[in-house]
N, C-alpha and C positions, 0 to 999 in steps of 0.2 A: 504494500500500500504506500502511495506517495506521501511524503512528509508535507504537512500544511505549509504554505509559503511563509507564514509568520513565525514558524517554529525554527529556532536556530539549530544548526548542525552541531551535535554534541559528540566530539571525537572520543572523549573519555568514556562516554556511555557505549559507543560502538566498540571500543577496545575491550571493555569489560564483557560485552556480549560475546565477542569473538573468543576471548580467553575462556569464558565459561563453556562455550560450545566445544572448544578443543579439549578442555579438561574432562568434559562429559564423555567425549569420544575415547580419550586415553584411559581414564580412571573410573568411569562408570557413574552411577547415580549418586546424588548427595548422601552423605552418611546419615544414619538414623540415630535418634537419641538412645543412649545406652541404658541398660537396666542395672548393671552392677557398678558400684563405686570404684574409684581408683584405690589401690592399696596404700596404706599409710606406712607400711614397712617395706624395706628392700629397694627403695629408690635412692640412688646415690649419685647418678649422673643425669642431669637434666639439660635439654636443649630448648631454647625459646626462639621461635622463628618470627621475626618482626620485620616487615617489609617496608613500612613507610620511612621516608628519609627526612621528614621535616623535624625541626627542633622540638616543636610542641609535642608531636607524636612520640618522639624518642623519650622525652621527659615523662610522658604519661605511661610509659612502660614500668617506671620505677615502683609504683604500688604493687605490681605483680611480683617483682623481684623481692620486695619485702615480705609478701605473702608466702612465696616459695621458701625463703629463709626461715620463716616462722614455722612452716609446716614440716620441712625436712632440714633441720639446722645442720645436719652432718653432710648434706649433699653439695656437690659442685654444680654450678650453673654456667653453661655456655650460651652465648647469644649470637645469632646470625642476623645481621641488620644492614639496611642500606643507609643508616645514619652515619655521616662522616665524623660525628662527635661521640660515637658510642663509647669509645675508650675513656674519654673525659667524664662522661656522665655516669657510667656504671662502674668505673674502676675502683671506687672507694667501697663498694660492697664486697665484704671479705669472702663471700661464697661465690662471687663471679670469677670464673677461671679464665675463660677466653672469650674475646669478642671477634667474631669473624665478620669482616667488613666487606660488603658487596658494593658495587658502583651505585651512586645515588640515582642515576637516571638510566633505567632500562638496561638493555643488554649491549650497550655501546662499548663496553670494555670487557671483552670475553675473557681475557687473562685474569682479571680481578675476580670475575664471577667464578672461574674455574678454581682459583686459589681458595676462595671462600667455601666452595662446595667440597673440594678435596679435604680441607681442614675439618669441616664438620662431619665428613664421612669416615674419618680415621677412627673415631670413637664409636663404641656401641653404647647407646643411651638407654637408661631405664625408662625415661619419659621424654617425649618430644611434644611441644605445644605450639600450635598455630593460633595466634591470639586474635587475628583479624576476622571479623564476620563476613567480609566480602572478598578479600584479595585471593585470587587464584594462584598468584606467585607464592604467597605464604603457604598455601596448601601443598604446592609442588615441592617446596623446600622440605616440608615435613615428610612428605612421601619419599623423598630422596634420602632422608636421614635413616640411620640404622637404629631403631628403637623398639623396645619391648611393648611399651604402652604409648599410644598417641592420642592427643586430646585436641579438639577443635570445635568450632561452632558448626551446627547443621543448618540446612535450609536450601532453598532453590538456587541461591547464589554461590554455593560451595559444592564442589564435586570432589570425589576421592574419599575412600573409606578411612575411618579412624577407629581405634578400639573404644574410645569414649567420646561421644558427641553430645553437645548441649545445644538446645534451641536458643536462638538469639532472643534475649529478653527485651520486650518492648518497654517495661517499666524501669529498666536501667539503661539510660542513654549515654552516660558519661564515658568518654574514651579512656579515662583513668580507672574507672570502676568495672567496666565490662570484663577485662581479662581476669580480674580477681573473682568476679561472679562466676566466670567460666570454670575456674579451678575449684571454687567452693561447691558448685553444683556437682562437679565430677566426683568430689570427695564425699558427697552427701552431707556437707556441713551447712551451718546456718548462713545462707547467702546474704542476708540483710544486716549482718553485724557491721560495726563501723569499718569503713574502708580506709586502708592506708593512704596517706597524703603523699603526693610526689616529693621526692627528696634526693638531692645529689650528695648528701652526707658531707657537707663542708666540715673540715676539722678545725681545731682551735687556732692553728697557725694561719689558715686561710681566712678565718674570721678576723683575727687580729690584724692581719695585713690589710684587709678590706677597710677596717676601721681607721687605720693610719692614713690610707689613701684618701678616704672620704674626708677626714679632718683637713688634709692639705687642700682638697678641692674647695671645701667650704670656707677656708681661710682667705680665699681670693675675694670673697664678698661677705664681710662680717654680718652676722644676724642682727636683726632689730631686737630690742629688749623683750618684746612679747613673743618672739619666735622660739618655741621650745621643741617643736617637732620638725623632722626633716623628711620630706616626701619626695620620692623619685617619680619622675614623669618620663615616659617613653612615648614619643608622638609619632612613631612610624608604624606601618602595617603593610600588608600586601593586598593587591587587587582592590576590590570594592570596599574593603575595610579601611583603606587609607583615607584620612581626612586632612585637609589643609589648614593653614594658619587662620583662615577665616572662620573655622570651627573651633580650633584650639584657643585662639586669643580671647574670645568672650568667655569661654569656659574657665580658663585659668584666671582671668580678671575677676570673674564672679567668685571663684573659689577663694582667691586671696582676700576678698572683702568679707566673705562668710567665715573664713578661718584664719584670722591674722596671727594665730599662734603657730601656723605652719609655714616653713620656708621650703621652696621648691628647688630641686636640682634636676637637671636634664640628663637622662641617659641617652647618649648619642648612638645612633644605629651603626651597623657594620660598614655603611658607605662612608663613615667618617665626617658626616655633615650634620650640623645642627638642624633640627626640624622646627625650632622655635626662635630662629634669628639670634641665637647666642645671648638671649636676655637673662638667662639664669646660670649660676655655676653649673659646670657640666663635666661629665666623665665619659671616657671612651676606652674600650678595650676589645680586642679580637679574641681574647682568652676567656672562654666561658666560665671557668672556675674562678678566675680573678674577678670577673664581672659579678659572679655569684657572691663572692666575699664582700664586695661593696654593697650589693643589694641587701645582704643580710644585716648590714649596719644601719639601714634606713629604719625609720619609724613606720613607714608605709610606702606603698607603691601603687601607681595607677597607670593604666594604658588601655588602649583598645585590645581586642582579641589578637594575640600574636605569640610567637615563640618566646620572646623575652618575658611576657606575662607568666608563662608556665615556668620559666627559669626563676623568676621572683618567687613564685609559690614554692618551688622546689628548694629555694634558698631560705625558706621559712621567714620571709618578711610578710606582714599583713598585706594582702594583695587585693586590689579592687579592679576587676575586669569589666570594661565597658563594652557592651554588645549592641551593635547597630545593624548588623546584617546576618552574622552567623548565629547558630543555635547555642544559646547559653546552657541548655541542659546537656549538650554534647561536650562543649569545650570550656565551660565555666570553671573557675577555680573553686575548690571546696576545701573544707577543713576549718579548724579554729582560726578566727581572725580574717578569713578570706570572704569576699562578698562579690556577687554578680550585680552589676548595674544594668538593668533593662532599659536601654536608651533608644529603642526602636521608635523613630519618628519624633523624638524629643529635641527641643532646641538646646544649644550648648549651655545656656544659663540654667535650664531645668536639670540637665545632667550634673552641673556643678552643685546644685542644691542636694541632689541625691548623694553625691560623693561626700559632701560636707558632713552628712549624718554619720558616716562610718569612719571618719578620720579621727 
């Protein structure tokens, strides 16, 4: 059937349909939900297949790592990922053994793909987990692994058999909580208990270094007598989430009026250019852990939905995520001190009033 003339061509949707068709041909029908729980004994080597390459998605895998360590504290965890920052983000988890890094974009680097595949196939795993409810590549990696038990989501968008399949939960939309739900369901545990919060496990030295750096940054513009809190602002985002200074200027002006006790510091994006015309003390780093140390020294952080928002949450600074286009139930920060600001259709001044309530 012809596509309506007003409907845009969706290349990603076509790619996913083709991938599902090929996987169905190669590996058969979608897996069916399993009847028996995963064993709690005898699991010592675990492989996690995580195909998304974005910073936010990479950080949202850390709750599952925490859950795995709590469930099998004596086991080693390997991770195969397309995130180019996987080693930085997961390396402080003491039970993470190896991070097999695949190319970030597709199969354009076959040697790197082969190195990652060879690395993960050298070991025999007791448990391999495909955490994504849609990705066919994640399921392919799981099926290529040598594992006794395999775990993944079931449904029409996933092909290939696993020993333990879990239906995709409609009531759990959070990208950080769904992999934990997957594991808990497979174990027959209480799936609705408190979920771990993203965490990159900054150590004391990293936090102390971040505090020293932030103090030097703030010394360039001494605080007013009333300013007792330091709030980080990251004004960058990707695609339709990006908003310009005509949106940020009235928001920050209103916020400064409402909260004179707060001083603002800009977190400069990876392109090395201020998004706020260099009006505030600012900090720039291409090192994610050093950036995390500075974020951890703040009294609060605010931004639109972006990877640095998830890094702030994982650095354990109270995080305010502003949502104007993407789904807050999927991508919003959660946990103590973190808040979602539903800014759909709101004027910048109205968003500032909502932010002021939580700072």
